[in-house]
C-alpha positions, -999 to 999 in steps of 0.1 A, spaced: -2 -2 1 13 35 -6 -2 69 5 -11 99 -12 -10 138 8 -21 162 -18 -23 197 -9 -34 228 -31 -10 259 -26 -18 287 1 -32 316 -8 -19 343 -31 -31 381 -36 -47 370 -68 -70 346 -48 -82 372 -27 -86 396 -62 -107 364 -79 -80 368 -107 -75 333 -127 -36 323 -123 -34 290 -145 2 291 -154 7 328 -141 38 325 -116 20 343 -85 37 343 -52 18 336 -21 2 362 -2 12 365 38 -18 348 50 -9 321 24 27 316 36 10 313 73 -13 284 57 14 269 48 36 268 80 2 251 91 -4 227 73 35 216 78 29 218 116 -3 191 109 21 165 87 50 171 110 50 140 124 36 120 91 65 103 73 72 113 35 96 93 14 91 116 -20 74 151 -29 64 163 -59 51 203 -69 44 224 -96 71 241 -108 50 277 -102 63 293 -71 30 298 -51 32 255 -49 69 249 -45 72 276 -16 42 256 1 59 224 -6 92 239 9 75 249 41 63 218 42 93 198 39 112 224 59 138 205 82 131 171 62 158 155 47 128 147 13 136 154 -20 116 179 -35 104 172 -72 97 205 -90 74 193 -121 55 215 -150 35 186 -150 16 198 -121 11 231 -132 -26 247 -130 -50 245 -159 -39 272 -185 -64 293 -188 -48 313 -216 -62 354 -226 -82 351 -195 -53 351 -171 -48 377 -146 -86 388 -151 -113 389 -126 -147 375 -135 -162 413 -147 -132 411 -164 -133 386 -186 -170 391 -194 -159 426 -208 -132 408 -225 -154 389 -244 -189 380 -236 -193 352 -259 -159 334 -246 -166 338 -211 -204 324 -213 -187 295 -230 -163 293 -199 -188 287 -172 -208 258 -194 -198 222 -182 -179 218 -213 -149 194 -212 -138 205 -245 -135 242 -242 -105 264 -237 -100 297 -234 -77 315 -265 -43 302 -261 -55 281 -233 -61 243 -221 -93 224 -225 -102 204 -190 -100 173 -210 -61 183 -219 -56 189 -180 -68 151 -171 -47 140 -198 -16 155 -186 -25 150 -150 -37 115 -153 -5 103 -173 16 120 -143 -3 102 -115 4 66 -133 37 73 -130 37 82 -91 17 52 -87 42 31 -107 72 46 -91 58 49 -52 34 23 -45 48 12 -13 58 47 -2 41 83 13 38 106 -17 34 145 -10 17 163 -41 16 202 -37 -5 220 -63 -35 238 -81 -72 238 -73 -80 228 -111 -51 202 -117 -50 187 -86 -90 179 -92 -80 161 -124 -51 140 -103 -79 129 -77 -104 121 -108 -77 102 -121 -65 83 -86 -104 75 -82 -110 62 -117 -143 86 -119 -158 103 -148 -138 135 -160 -171 153 -153 -166 149 -117 -142 177 -121 -172 203 -116 -185 184 -83 -149 190 -61 -138 222 -44 -103 224 -29 -93 251 -4 -57 265 -2 -38 244 20 -65 219 22 -54 183 31 -67 151 12 -54 117 20 -58 86 -3 -45 52 4 -32 36 -31 -34 -1 -39 -25 -19 -76 -60 -22 -83 -78 5 -64 -77 40 -41 -94 46 -7 -102 79 -2 -93 86 35 -98 126 39 -106 154 14 -101 195 18 -94 193 53 -86 225 65 -91 219 105 -55 230 110 -59 264 97 -79 271 128 -101 296 103 -72 316 86 -84 322 58 -101 285 53 -131 296 34 -138 281 -1 
C-alpha cells in the first residue's frame, strides 16, 4: 500500500482578488505563507518519502514549507501546473465578461473541450495529470508521496486516482492548503480525507 498526501497551495493576492492564475507565477500572500506553515505543522509527524510540486512558486513555496527540516527530495514538475487559462489569465470575472462576453459564457458551461484562446481544455488538463498520476503510482506504490499543486489540476489528479468520470471535476472544490489523503493499491484507491482545513484554525480557510 502507498499513500498520497495532496495539498493545494496557500493563498495568493490573486486568490483574494478573484483573478484566474493558471500558468501565471504568482507568489504566496502573507496569509498563504502562514497557511503553509500550519499545514506543515499538521503533517510534522507524518512520514513522507518523496514530494512532487508544480514548478510555479505558489506551489513550490508551500511544499518547501511543509518539507522544512526534512531530508526529503522535492521534485518540481511543470506537469503539475494549473490548467492554462490562456487570454483569461490575470482577469476577474467582470474583466473576463468585458473582454469577450461570448467566450466568457462558453467558459462557464460544463464543457470538457472548451478552452479560452491560447489555453487548455479540462480534458487536456486531465490527460496530463492522469499520465502524471499513473507514473507516481507506478514508481511509489509502497511509499508516502506528497503532491502540492493547484485546485484545477489536483482535481484532475484526484479524478484519475479514483477512476471517476471526467465530468466529476465540477463536483469537487479545494481550499488553499486543504489536505486530502488517499491510500493506494495496485488495483484501487481509498479516500481517507478530503479537503480538510481544520489545521488552519479559520485562517483564510473558507471555500
